[in-house]
VOSEDO-733232 format. One record per residue (C-alpha): residue number from 1; residue in one letter; x, y, z. Coordinates in steps of 0.02 Angstrom, whole numbers, plus 32768, in hexadecimal, padded with zeros to 4 digits. Each point is the difference from the previous one (the first is absolute). Layout:
atom n: NUM&res: A&east: X&north: Y&up: Z
...
# end
This chain:
atom n: 1&res: M&east: D809&north: 6567&up: 4765
atom n: 2&res: R&east: 8068&north: 7F70&up: 803E
atom n: 3&res: V&east: 80AF&north: 7FEA&up: 7FB5
atom n: 4&res: V&east: 807C&north: 7F78&up: 801E
atom n: 5&res: V&east: 80B6&north: 803E&up: 7FFF
atom n: 6&res: I&east: 8082&north: 7F70&up: 7FF2
atom n: 7&res: G&east: 80A8&north: 8031&up: 8041
atom n: 8&res: G&east: 802D&north: 8053&up: 80A8
atom n: 9&res: G&east: 809B&north: 805B&up: 7FD0
atom n: 10&res: I&east: 800A&north: 80C0&up: 7FFB
atom n: 11&res: L&east: 7FA5&north: 8002&up: 7F58
atom n: 12&res: G&east: 7F6F&north: 7F8D&up: 8030
atom n: 13&res: L&east: 7FE7&north: 8064&up: 80A3
atom n: 14&res: A&east: 800B&north: 80A5&up: 7FA5
atom n: 15&res: V&east: 7F7F&north: 7FCA&up: 7F7E
atom n: 16&res: A&east: 7F8D&north: 7FC1&up: 808A
atom n: 17&res: N&east: 800F&north: 80A3&up: 805E
atom n: 18&res: E&east: 7FDD&north: 8065&up: 7F68
atom n: 19&res: L&east: 7F65&north: 7F94&up: 7FDB
atom n: 20&res: A&east: 7FC2&north: 8012&up: 80B5
atom n: 21&res: G&east: 8017&north: 80BE&up: 7FF1
atom n: 22&res: R&east: 7F85&north: 7FF6&up: 7F6A
atom n: 23&res: G&east: 7F80&north: 7FA0&up: 8059
atom n: 24&res: Y&east: 8030&north: 7F50&up: 7FCA
atom n: 25&res: E&east: 8001&north: 7F74&up: 807B
atom n: 26&res: P&east: 80A9&north: 7FAB&up: 7FE5
atom n: 27&res: T&east: 803B&north: 7F56&up: 803B
atom n: 28&res: V&east: 80BC&north: 7FEB&up: 8000
atom n: 29&res: L&east: 804A&north: 7F50&up: 7FF1
atom n: 30&res: D&east: 80B4&north: 7FD0&up: 801E
atom n: 31&res: K&east: 8048&north: 7F50&up: 8017
atom n: 32&res: E&east: 8085&north: 8039&up: 807A
atom n: 33&res: D&east: 7FEA&north: 8023&up: 80BA
atom n: 34&res: G&east: 802A&north: 80B8&up: 7FF1
atom n: 35&res: W&east: 7FF7&north: 8094&up: 7F86
atom n: 36&res: G&east: 808A&north: 802A&up: 7F83
atom n: 37&res: R&east: 806A&north: 7F61&up: 8019
atom n: 38&res: H&east: 804B&north: 7FF9&up: 7F50
atom n: 39&res: Q&east: 8028&north: 808C&up: 7F8C
atom n: 40&res: T&east: 7FC6&north: 8087&up: 8074
atom n: 41&res: G&east: 8059&north: 7FC7&up: 8098
atom n: 42&res: R&east: 80A6&north: 7FCB&up: 7FAC
atom n: 43&res: N&east: 802F&north: 809E&up: 7F9F
atom n: 44&res: S&east: 8075&north: 808C&up: 8025
atom n: 45&res: G&east: 7F7D&north: 8077&up: 803D
atom n: 46&res: V&east: 8021&north: 8084&up: 7F77
atom n: 47&res: I&east: 7F7F&north: 807C&up: 7FCA
atom n: 48&res: H&east: 8030&north: 800F&up: 7F4A
atom n: 49&res: A&east: 7FFB&north: 80AA&up: 7FA8
atom n: 50&res: G&east: 7FCF&north: 7FC1&up: 7F51
atom n: 51&res: L&east: 8099&north: 802F&up: 7F95
atom n: 52&res: Y&east: 801E&north: 7F54&up: 7FB2
atom n: 53&res: Y&east: 7F5A&north: 7FE8&up: 7FA7
atom n: 54&res: R&east: 7FC7&north: 8025&up: 7F4E
atom n: 55&res: P&east: 7FA4&north: 80AD&up: 8000
atom n: 56&res: G&east: 7F47&north: 7FE8&up: 8000
atom n: 57&res: S&east: 8002&north: 7F4D&up: 803C
atom n: 58&res: H&east: 7FA2&north: 7FC1&up: 808F
atom n: 59&res: K&east: 80A0&north: 7FEE&up: 8066
atom n: 60&res: A&east: 8038&north: 80B1&up: 7FD7
atom n: 61&res: L&east: 7F5E&north: 804F&up: 802F
atom n: 62&res: M&east: 7FCF&north: 7F97&up: 8096
atom n: 63&res: C&east: 80AE&north: 7FFE&up: 804B
atom n: 64&res: T&east: 8019&north: 80B7&up: 7FF8
atom n: 65&res: A&east: 7F56&north: 8020&up: 8050
atom n: 66&res: G&east: 801A&north: 7F6F&up: 8076
atom n: 67&res: A&east: 80A8&north: 804E&up: 803E
atom n: 68&res: E&east: 7F90&north: 808B&up: 804A
atom n: 69&res: S&east: 7F68&north: 7F9E&up: 8035
atom n: 70&res: M&east: 805E&north: 7F75&up: 8052
atom n: 71&res: A&east: 806E&north: 8072&up: 8066
atom n: 72&res: R&east: 7F67&north: 8067&up: 802B
atom n: 73&res: F&east: 7F9C&north: 7F65&up: 803B
atom n: 74&res: A&east: 8091&north: 7FC4&up: 806A
atom n: 75&res: A&east: 8014&north: 80A5&up: 8054
atom n: 76&res: E&east: 7F48&north: 8013&up: 8023
atom n: 77&res: H&east: 7FF4&north: 7F4B&up: 804D
atom n: 78&res: G&east: 80A0&north: 8006&up: 8066
atom n: 79&res: V&east: 8067&north: 7F8C&up: 7F94
atom n: 80&res: P&east: 80BD&north: 802D&up: 7FFD
atom n: 81&res: V&east: 8025&north: 8059&up: 7F5C
atom n: 82&res: K&east: 808E&north: 8073&up: 7FC3
atom n: 83&res: R&east: 8022&north: 805D&up: 7F65
atom n: 84&res: C&east: 80BD&north: 7FE8&up: 7FEF
atom n: 85&res: G&east: 8022&north: 8009&up: 7F48
atom n: 86&res: K&east: 807D&north: 7F94&up: 7FA2
atom n: 87&res: L&east: 8097&north: 8006&up: 7F8C
atom n: 88&res: V&east: 8006&north: 7FA1&up: 7F5D
atom n: 89&res: V&east: 80BA&north: 7FFD&up: 7FDA
atom n: 90&res: A&east: 8065&north: 7FE1&up: 7F61
atom n: 91&res: V&east: 80A3&north: 7FB4&up: 8036
atom n: 92&res: D&east: 804E&north: 7FFD&up: 7F4F
atom n: 93&res: P&east: 7FF5&north: 807B&up: 7F70
atom n: 94&res: S&east: 7FAB&north: 7F76&up: 7F9A
atom n: 95&res: E&east: 7F6D&north: 8012&up: 8070
atom n: 96&res: L&east: 7FE3&north: 80BD&up: 7FE9
atom n: 97&res: P&east: 7F8B&north: 7FEE&up: 7F6D
atom n: 98&res: G&east: 7F94&north: 7F8C&up: 8067
atom n: 99&res: L&east: 8001&north: 807B&up: 8091
atom n: 100&res: H&east: 7FCF&north: 808C&up: 7F8F
atom n: 101&res: T&east: 7F6E&north: 7F9D&up: 7FB7
atom n: 102&res: L&east: 7FC3&north: 7FE1&up: 80B2
atom n: 103&res: A&east: 8008&north: 80BC&up: 801E
atom n: 104&res: E&east: 7F9C&north: 8022&up: 7F65
atom n: 105&res: R&east: 7F80&north: 7F7B&up: 8035
atom n: 106&res: A&east: 7FF7&north: 8049&up: 80AC
atom n: 107&res: H&east: 7FD5&north: 80A7&up: 7FB5
atom n: 108&res: A&east: 7F7A&north: 7FB1&up: 7F8B
atom n: 109&res: N&east: 7FB0&north: 7FAD&up: 8094
atom n: 110&res: G&east: 7FFD&north: 809A&up: 8072
atom n: 111&res: V&east: 8081&north: 7FB5&up: 8071
atom n: 112&res: P&east: 8070&north: 8084&up: 805E
atom n: 113&res: A&east: 80B1&north: 7FCC&up: 7FD8
atom n: 114&res: E&east: 80A0&north: 8052&up: 7FD3
atom n: 115&res: L&east: 80A4&north: 7FCE&up: 7FBA
atom n: 116&res: I&east: 808F&north: 8026&up: 8072
atom n: 117&res: D&east: 80C1&north: 7FF3&up: 7FFB
atom n: 118&res: P&east: 806D&north: 7F8B&up: 8068
atom n: 119&res: A&east: 8025&north: 808B&up: 807E
atom n: 120&res: R&east: 7F46&north: 8019&up: 8023
atom n: 121&res: A&east: 7FE3&north: 7F47&up: 8004
atom n: 122&res: A&east: 8088&north: 7FF4&up: 8085
atom n: 123&res: E&east: 7FAA&north: 807D&up: 806A
atom n: 124&res: L&east: 7F67&north: 7F91&up: 8003
atom n: 125&res: E&east: 805E&north: 7F59&up: 8006
atom n: 126&res: P&east: 80B4&north: 8013&up: 8037
atom n: 127&res: N&east: 802D&north: 7F51&up: 7FCE
atom n: 128&res: V&east: 7FB2&north: 7FF2&up: 7F57
atom n: 129&res: S&east: 8062&north: 7FE9&up: 7F60
atom n: 130&res: C&east: 7FBE&north: 8054&up: 7F63
atom n: 131&res: V&east: 8029&north: 8074&up: 7F6A
atom n: 132&res: A&east: 7F53&north: 804C&up: 800F
atom n: 133&res: A&east: 7F5A&north: 7FDB&up: 8055
atom n: 134&res: L&east: 7F49&north: 8025&up: 7FFC
atom n: 135&res: H&east: 7FB8&north: 8042&up: 80A5
atom n: 136&res: V&east: 7F4B&north: 7FC6&up: 800E
atom n: 137&res: H&east: 7FA9&north: 8068&up: 8080
atom n: 138&res: S&east: 7F58&north: 7FAD&up: 8017
atom n: 139&res: T&east: 803B&north: 7F4B&up: 8023
atom n: 140&res: G&east: 7FCF&north: 7FCD&up: 80AE
atom n: 141&res: I&east: 8006&north: 7F6B&up: 807A
atom n: 142&res: V&east: 7F6B&north: 7FB8&up: 805E
atom n: 143&res: D&east: 7FCF&north: 7F6C&up: 8068
atom n: 144&res: F&east: 7F90&north: 7FAA&up: 7F83
atom n: 145&res: A&east: 7FCC&north: 7F76&up: 807C
atom n: 146&res: G&east: 7FC4&north: 8090&up: 806F
atom n: 147&res: V&east: 7F9A&north: 8045&up: 7F6D
atom n: 148&res: C&east: 7FAC&north: 7F53&up: 7FEF
atom n: 149&res: E&east: 7FD2&north: 7FFF&up: 80BB
atom n: 150&res: A&east: 7FB6&north: 80B2&up: 7FF4
atom n: 151&res: L&east: 7F9A&north: 7FC8&up: 7F69
atom n: 152&res: A&east: 7FC4&north: 7F63&up: 8059
atom n: 153&res: G&east: 7FD4&north: 806D&up: 8094
atom n: 154&res: L&east: 7F99&north: 8077&up: 7F95
atom n: 155&res: L&east: 7FA7&north: 7F70&up: 7FAA
atom n: 156&res: A&east: 7FD6&north: 7FAB&up: 80A8
atom n: 157&res: A&east: 7FBC&north: 80AA&up: 803E
atom n: 158&res: R&east: 7F90&north: 8008&up: 7F69
atom n: 159&res: G&east: 7FBC&north: 7F50&up: 8021
atom n: 160&res: A&east: 8059&north: 7FA8&up: 7F6F
atom n: 161&res: D&east: 8012&north: 7F42&up: 7FFE
atom n: 162&res: L&east: 80B3&north: 7FDB&up: 801A
atom n: 163&res: R&east: 8036&north: 7F47&up: 7FED
atom n: 164&res: L&east: 80AD&north: 7FC2&up: 801C
atom n: 165&res: G&east: 8032&north: 7F4C&up: 7FE9
atom n: 166&res: T&east: 7F78&north: 7FFB&up: 7F73
atom n: 167&res: E&east: 8032&north: 7FC3&up: 7F54
atom n: 168&res: A&east: 7F96&north: 800C&up: 7F62
atom n: 169&res: V&east: 7FF9&north: 7F56&up: 7FAF
atom n: 170&res: A&east: 7F75&north: 8017&up: 7F81
atom n: 171&res: I&east: 7FAD&north: 8098&up: 7FB1
atom n: 172&res: T&east: 7F58&north: 7FF5&up: 7FA1
atom n: 173&res: G&east: 7FA3&north: 808C&up: 7FA5
atom n: 174&res: T&east: 7F48&north: 7FF9&up: 8026
atom n: 175&res: G&east: 7FBE&north: 8080&up: 7F82
atom n: 176&res: D&east: 7FD1&north: 8080&up: 8080
atom n: 177&res: G&east: 8098&north: 7FE3&up: 806B
atom n: 178&res: V&east: 808C&north: 7F8A&up: 8031
atom n: 179&res: R&east: 8010&north: 7F6F&up: 807A
atom n: 180&res: V&east: 80B1&north: 7FE2&up: 804D
atom n: 181&res: T&east: 801F&north: 7F54&up: 804A
atom n: 182&res: T&east: 8087&north: 8008&up: 808A
atom n: 183&res: N&east: 804E&north: 7F86&up: 8079
atom n: 184&res: G&east: 7F7F&north: 803F&up: 807B
atom n: 185&res: G&east: 7F60&north: 7FFC&up: 7F97
atom n: 186&res: E&east: 7FAA&north: 8063&up: 7F7A
atom n: 187&res: I&east: 7FEE&north: 80BD&up: 7FEF
atom n: 188&res: A&east: 7F79&north: 8051&up: 7F90
atom n: 189&res: A&east: 8026&north: 80AD&up: 7FC1
atom n: 190&res: D&east: 7FD0&north: 807B&up: 7F7D
atom n: 191&res: A&east: 80AF&north: 8018&up: 7FBE
atom n: 192&res: L&east: 80B4&north: 7FC6&up: 800F
atom n: 193&res: V&east: 80A9&north: 805B&up: 8002
atom n: 194&res: N&east: 809C&north: 7F98&up: 7FE7
atom n: 195&res: C&east: 809C&north: 804B&up: 8059
atom n: 196&res: A&east: 8058&north: 7F5B&up: 8022
atom n: 197&res: G&east: 80AD&north: 8032&up: 7FCE
atom n: 198&res: L&east: 8070&north: 7F6B&up: 7FE8
atom n: 199&res: H&east: 7F61&north: 7F9B&up: 7FE0
atom n: 200&res: C&east: 7F99&north: 8079&up: 7F9B
atom n: 201&res: D&east: 8007&north: 7FA4&up: 7F5E
atom n: 202&res: R&east: 7FC8&north: 7F5D&up: 804F
atom n: 203&res: V&east: 7F71&north: 8059&up: 8058
atom n: 204&res: A&east: 7FCD&north: 8043&up: 7F57
atom n: 205&res: R&east: 8001&north: 7F53&up: 7FB8
atom n: 206&res: L&east: 7F93&north: 7FC8&up: 8091
atom n: 207&res: A&east: 7F87&north: 8082&up: 7FC9
atom n: 208&res: G&east: 7FF7&north: 7FBB&up: 7F4E
atom n: 209&res: L&east: 807A&north: 807A&up: 7FB0
atom n: 210&res: E&east: 8095&north: 7FCE&up: 7F90
atom n: 211&res: P&east: 807D&north: 8090&up: 8022
atom n: 212&res: Q&east: 8082&north: 8012&up: 7F7C
atom n: 213&res: A&east: 8082&north: 8035&up: 807F
atom n: 214&res: R&east: 8048&north: 7F8B&up: 8084
atom n: 215&res: I&east: 8053&north: 8021&up: 80A7
atom n: 216&res: V&east: 80BA&north: 7FD2&up: 7FFC
atom n: 217&res: P&east: 8047&north: 8019&up: 80B5
atom n: 218&res: F&east: 80A6&north: 804D&up: 8015
atom n: 219&res: R&east: 8054&north: 7FFD&up: 80AD
atom n: 220&res: G&east: 8055&north: 809E&up: 8037
atom n: 221&res: E&east: 8086&north: 7FD9&up: 8081
atom n: 222&res: Y&east: 803C&north: 8087&up: 8078
atom n: 223&res: Y&east: 808C&north: 801B&up: 807C
atom n: 224&res: E&east: 8005&north: 807D&up: 808E
atom n: 225&res: L&east: 8098&north: 8068&up: 802E
atom n: 226&res: T&east: 8045&north: 7FD9&up: 80A7
atom n: 227&res: P&east: 7FE1&north: 8089&up: 8085
atom n: 228&res: A&east: 80B7&north: 802E&up: 7FF8
atom n: 229&res: A&east: 7FF2&north: 801F&up: 7F43
atom n: 230&res: S&east: 7F50&north: 804C&up: 7FF7
atom n: 231&res: D&east: 8046&north: 80AF&up: 800C
atom n: 232&res: L&east: 804C&north: 7FEA&up: 7F53
atom n: 233&res: V&east: 7F52&north: 8024&up: 7FB5
atom n: 234&res: R&east: 7F98&north: 808E&up: 803C
atom n: 235&res: G&east: 7F61&north: 7FE4&up: 7F8D
atom n: 236&res: L&east: 7FDC&north: 7FAA&up: 7F5C
atom n: 237&res: I&east: 8087&north: 7FE0&up: 7F79
atom n: 238&res: Y&east: 7FCA&north: 7FAF&up: 7F5D
atom n: 239&res: P&east: 8060&north: 7FDA&up: 7F5C
atom n: 240&res: V&east: 7FCF&north: 8032&up: 7F53
atom n: 241&res: P&east: 7F8D&north: 7F6C&up: 7FD2
atom n: 242&res: D&east: 8018&north: 7F98&up: 7F62
atom n: 243&res: P&east: 7F6D&north: 802B&up: 7F91
atom n: 244&res: A&east: 7FF9&north: 7F54&up: 7FB8
atom n: 245&res: Y&east: 7FEA&north: 7FB1&up: 80B1
atom n: 246&res: P&east: 7F69&north: 8012&up: 8065
atom n: 247&res: F&east: 8052&north: 8017&up: 80AB
atom n: 248&res: L&east: 805B&north: 809A&up: 8044
atom n: 249&res: G&east: 80AB&north: 7FAB&up: 8030
atom n: 250&res: V&east: 8048&north: 7FE5&up: 80AF
atom n: 251&res: H&east: 7FEB&north: 80A1&up: 8063
atom n: 252&res: F&east: 8005&north: 803F&up: 80B2
atom n: 253&res: T&east: 7F6B&north: 8033&up: 8062
atom n: 254&res: R&east: 8001&north: 8049&up: 80B8
atom n: 255&res: G&east: 7F5B&north: 7FBF&up: 8040
atom n: 256&res: I&east: 7F82&north: 8053&up: 8070
atom n: 257&res: D&east: 804B&north: 7FA1&up: 8095
atom n: 258&res: G&east: 80B0&north: 8048&up: 7FD6
atom n: 259&res: S&east: 8047&north: 7F5A&up: 7FBE
atom n: 260&res: V&east: 8051&north: 8006&up: 7F53
atom n: 261&res: H&east: 7FCC&north: 7F7A&up: 7F81
atom n: 262&res: A&east: 806C&north: 7FD2&up: 7F71
atom n: 263&res: G&east: 7FB8&north: 7FAE&up: 7F64
atom n: 264&res: P&east: 7F9E&north: 7FAF&up: 7FB5
atom n: 265&res: N&east: 8046&north: 7F94&up: 7F7E
atom n: 266&res: A&east: 7F7F&north: 7F99&up: 7F99
atom n: 267&res: V&east: 7FF9&north: 7F4C&up: 7FE3
atom n: 268&res: L&east: 7F7B&north: 7F87&up: 7FC6
atom n: 269&res: A&east: 7F9E&north: 7FC0&up: 809A
atom n: 270&res: L&east: 7FD4&north: 7F47&up: 7FFF
atom n: 271&res: R&east: 7F63&north: 801C&up: 8060
atom n: 272&res: R&east: 7F89&north: 8094&up: 7FF2
atom n: 273&res: E&east: 8027&north: 8024&up: 80B8
atom n: 274&res: G&east: 80B1&north: 7FC1&up: 7FF3
atom n: 275&res: Y&east: 8066&north: 806A&up: 8070
atom n: 276&res: R&east: 8094&north: 7F86&up: 8004
atom n: 277&res: W&east: 8055&north: 7F91&up: 7F80
atom n: 278&res: R&east: 7FBB&north: 7F68&up: 8059
atom n: 279&res: D&east: 7F50&north: 803A&up: 7FEB
atom n: 280&res: V&east: 7FC6&north: 7F98&up: 7F71
atom n: 281&res: T&east: 7F50&north: 7FD4&up: 7FC4
atom n: 282&res: A&east: 7FEB&north: 7F88&up: 7F6B
atom n: 283&res: R&east: 7F64&north: 8056&up: 7FC6
atom n: 284&res: D&east: 8053&north: 80AF&up: 8002
atom n: 285&res: V&east: 809D&north: 7FBE&up: 7FA8
atom n: 286&res: A&east: 7F96&north: 7FA9&up: 7F7B
atom n: 287&res: D&east: 7F99&north: 80A0&up: 7FE5
atom n: 288&res: V&east: 80A4&north: 805E&up: 7FD7
atom n: 289&res: L&east: 8057&north: 7F77&up: 7F96
atom n: 290&res: T&east: 7F66&north: 7FDB&up: 7F94
atom n: 291&res: F&east: 7FE3&north: 80B8&up: 7FDD
atom n: 292&res: P&east: 8054&north: 802D&up: 7F5A
atom n: 293&res: G&east: 8015&north: 80B6&up: 8035
atom n: 294&res: F&east: 807E&north: 7FD3&up: 808D
atom n: 295&res: W&east: 8072&north: 7FA5&up: 7F85
atom n: 296&res: R&east: 7FF8&north: 8093&up: 7F84
atom n: 297&res: L&east: 802B&north: 807B&up: 808E
atom n: 298&res: A&east: 808C&north: 7F89&up: 803C
atom n: 299&res: R&east: 804E&north: 7FF6&up: 7F54
atom n: 300&res: R&east: 8009&north: 80BB&up: 7FF1
atom n: 301&res: N&east: 804D&north: 8017&up: 80B1
atom n: 302&res: V&east: 8079&north: 7F6E&up: 8012
atom n: 303&res: R&east: 8092&north: 806B&up: 803A
atom n: 304&res: T&east: 7F9A&north: 806F&up: 8072
atom n: 305&res: G&east: 7FA2&north: 7F6A&up: 804C
atom n: 306&res: A&east: 80A6&north: 7FA4&up: 801E
atom n: 307&res: A&east: 8047&north: 8096&up: 805A
atom n: 308&res: E&east: 7F68&north: 8015&up: 8070
atom n: 309&res: V&east: 800E&north: 7F45&up: 8033
atom n: 310&res: A&east: 80B7&north: 8016&up: 801E
atom n: 311&res: R&east: 7FDE&north: 8093&up: 8070
atom n: 312&res: S&east: 7F7B&north: 7F9F&up: 805B
atom n: 313&res: L&east: 807E&north: 7F79&up: 802A
atom n: 314&res: S&east: 8095&north: 806E&up: 8029
atom n: 315&res: R&east: 8002&north: 8087&up: 8089
atom n: 316&res: R&east: 80A8&north: 8036&up: 7FB2
atom n: 317&res: R&east: 7FA9&north: 8027&up: 7F5A
atom n: 318&res: F&east: 7F6D&north: 8053&up: 8055
atom n: 319&res: A&east: 8079&north: 806F&up: 8061
atom n: 320&res: A&east: 805E&north: 802B&up: 7F5B
atom n: 321&res: A&east: 7F61&north: 8039&up: 7FB0
atom n: 322&res: L&east: 7FDB&north: 8072&up: 8095
atom n: 323&res: R&east: 80B3&north: 8044&up: 8001
atom n: 324&res: R&east: 7FD7&north: 8051&up: 7F5A
atom n: 325&res: L&east: 7F96&north: 807B&up: 805B
atom n: 326&res: V&east: 8055&north: 8003&up: 80A8
atom n: 327&res: P&east: 80B5&north: 7FC7&up: 7FF1
atom n: 328&res: A&east: 8018&north: 7FF4&up: 80BE
atom n: 329&res: V&east: 7F83&north: 7F6C&up: 8012
atom n: 330&res: T&east: 8058&north: 7F5C&up: 801B
atom n: 331&res: E&east: 7FC1&north: 7F4D&up: 8006
atom n: 332&res: A&east: 800D&north: 8002&up: 80BF
atom n: 333&res: D&east: 7F82&north: 808C&up: 8004
atom n: 334&res: L&east: 7F72&north: 7F97&up: 7FBB
atom n: 335&res: V&east: 7F7F&north: 7F96&up: 8063
atom n: 336&res: R&east: 7F82&north: 7F9A&up: 7FAA
atom n: 337&res: A&east: 7F4E&north: 804E&up: 800B
atom n: 338&res: P&east: 7F54&north: 7FBC&up: 7FD2
atom n: 339&res: A&east: 7FDF&north: 7FED&up: 7F45
atom n: 340&res: G&east: 7F60&north: 802D&up: 7F9C
atom n: 341&res: V&east: 7FB5&north: 7FBD&up: 7F61
atom n: 342&res: R&east: 7FBE&north: 8071&up: 7F76
atom n: 343&res: A&east: 7F64&north: 7FCE&up: 7FA9
atom n: 344&res: Q&east: 8035&north: 802E&up: 7F52
atom n: 345&res: A&east: 7F8A&north: 7FDC&up: 7F74
atom n: 346&res: M&east: 8044&north: 7FC7&up: 7F56
atom n: 347&res: F&east: 7FB5&north: 7FED&up: 7F52
atom n: 348&res: P&east: 801B&north: 7F5D&up: 7F99
atom n: 349&res: D&east: 807A&north: 805C&up: 7F8F
atom n: 350&res: G&east: 8079&north: 8014&up: 8096
atom n: 351&res: S&east: 7FDC&north: 80B9&up: 8016
atom n: 352&res: L&east: 7FDE&north: 803D&up: 80AE
atom n: 353&res: V&east: 7F5F&north: 805C&up: 8022
atom n: 354&res: Q&east: 8043&north: 80B2&up: 8025
atom n: 355&res: D&east: 7F66&north: 8056&up: 8042
atom n: 356&res: F&east: 7F78&north: 7FD8&up: 807E
atom n: 357&res: L&east: 7F87&north: 7F86&up: 7FA9
atom n: 358&res: F&east: 7F46&north: 7FFF&up: 801E
atom n: 359&res: V&east: 7F8D&north: 7F7C&up: 7FB5
atom n: 360&res: N&east: 7F41&north: 8013&up: 800E
atom n: 361&res: A&east: 7F7C&north: 7F7C&up: 7FF5
atom n: 362&res: P&east: 7F45&north: 8006&up: 802D
atom n: 363&res: R&east: 7FF9&north: 8040&up: 80AE
atom n: 364&res: Q&east: 80B7&north: 7FE0&up: 801B
atom n: 365&res: V&east: 80A2&north: 8067&up: 7FFA
atom n: 366&res: H&east: 80A7&north: 7FA6&up: 8001
atom n: 367&res: V&east: 80A5&north: 8059&up: 8026
atom n: 368&res: L&east: 8079&north: 7F8D&up: 7FA0
atom n: 369&res: N&east: 80A9&north: 805E&up: 800C
atom n: 370&res: A&east: 8024&north: 8069&up: 809D
atom n: 371&res: P&east: 80AC&north: 7FEF&up: 8033
atom n: 372&res: S&east: 8065&north: 8096&up: 803D
atom n: 373&res: P&east: 7FCE&north: 8090&up: 8002
atom n: 374&res: A&east: 7F54&north: 7FBC&up: 802D
atom n: 375&res: A&east: 8014&north: 801B&up: 80BC
atom n: 376&res: T&east: 802B&north: 80B6&up: 7FDF
atom n: 377&res: A&east: 7F6D&north: 800E&up: 7F86
atom n: 378&res: A&east: 7F81&north: 7F97&up: 8067
atom n: 379&res: L&east: 7F88&north: 8085&up: 802D
atom n: 380&res: E&east: 7FFB&north: 803C&up: 7F4C
atom n: 381&res: I&east: 7FED&north: 7F50&up: 7FB7
atom n: 382&res: A&east: 7F6F&north: 7FEF&up: 807E
atom n: 383&res: K&east: 7FAC&north: 8091&up: 7FAD
atom n: 384&res: K&east: 8013&north: 7FB8&up: 7F53
atom n: 385&res: V&east: 7FBF&north: 7F5A&up: 8034
atom n: 386&res: A&east: 7F6C&north: 804E&up: 8058
atom n: 387&res: D&east: 7FD7&north: 8064&up: 7F63
atom n: 388&res: E&east: 800A&north: 7F66&up: 7F92
atom n: 389&res: L&east: 7F91&north: 7FA2&up: 8074
atom n: 390&res: A&east: 7F79&north: 808C&up: 7FFD
atom n: 391&res: C&east: 7FFE&north: 7FEF&up: 7F41
atom n: 392&res: L&east: 7FED&north: 7F40&up: 8004
atom n: 393&res: V&east: 7F75&north: 7FEF&up: 8081
atom n: 394&res: P&east: 7F5B&north: 8055&up: 7FE0
# end
């Protein structure tokens, strides 16, 4: 059976590889000239353990399993990977309840983690500041771009049709299949999978769906520590997250290449692929400003949003946020690094879609919310999508 997969990030490639392994004939389309150019290639490379997510949710189950399957896949295919663990630190006594809640959630999700005191935290991260910490053992780091290349290589070896520079512009159901019109011609297939990330809701509309959730892009801006300052951080240091906010807060990540990333903050992107403030597209801005959910979210988060914008515009403020975790970091230690954009789905009432979101149609599976930890969970999401497709296509 022929299946068109739209999206050549880690998720689209993982889905296509899973389908190929089950005997399907996948065609993968991506409008860029290389694989994983957006969310996959612009994240911090963390294999998440699964402690943040509601027990029993797709994210909790797939991330926890994905922490193992992604690390195993990388090791088996020669992709750099390391199981380094991380610290989630409470820097103030007021954060201790949140830290204990995280520890309880880790236990509920089967994530190996332990609460430790400042002395033990200092053994792991000598420069960290905290009153207590959660040591999460199964967190890792990996080269997700390398995982994409490995998946593309497996697909090529299996004879899959891999088409870069190919954008879907129309999708038509034909009763016994689908027809995808691209900038290079038409493709007839028996089924379709939408893994288009930042554009997944638009692809769903091309296919005739009216998804309730809409993608609202948030740019995550990073700095790197200078080589002279990189020894301040040995591994991964995270704050206790604000449960009312969908992001984890600025943190430190020592990547697989040895560099230390600091960030991200989170500000509204004015283009779905808007990696700089000057990246503006009228259509994308209009999509956000005419969506009632955005204004409802904004009204509830005025102070937090203003703080994120201020930190975006001020290296001094960014450094101050980082010093809560590692007091020795100075403004001079920070060098701008490439930003990423999170494809966050939002409902009209202003609530953020908290879990992975799958919507089915005849002979179609649409993945309509797959931000972090989707890279970690990609191989597990691929199994879910393949199972869904098997139920939809006789």
